[in-house]
C-alpha angles and dihedrals in degrees: 000000000000121000116199118206130200115293090022099289116153126213099240100194093057093042095051120098115239090257093053088049091053089050092049090051093050090049091051095050089049091052089052092050091050091053092048090049093048087050092051087047091056091047092053092047091049090052090051091049091051091048088052092048089048090054092046091053093049090055090046090052091050090050090048091047090051091049091047089053090051092049092052092048090051090049090053092049092051092049092049092050093046091050089051093048088052088052089049094049089048092050093046091047089048093050093049091048089050089052092053093058 
């Protein structure tokens, strides 16, 4: 049975033969599977991107830890040099004071 709507539109679902209806349903299910597959593919890609970002952050953290260690060592060196300079200055001042006597 064919139903005609305004402006000559035809109700496709009622005008289709059972075979055509089965084909349409199978195509719809295929479409759905393709959408699901593409979604899964995006999820997999996102997981790979996250793993890559995690690896980059790990390397950056290691580099920052190395730089922090170098800074601490330099700070200790500067402190020890300043301490020795203070001792030298005190020694020089004491020596000059002893010469003045």
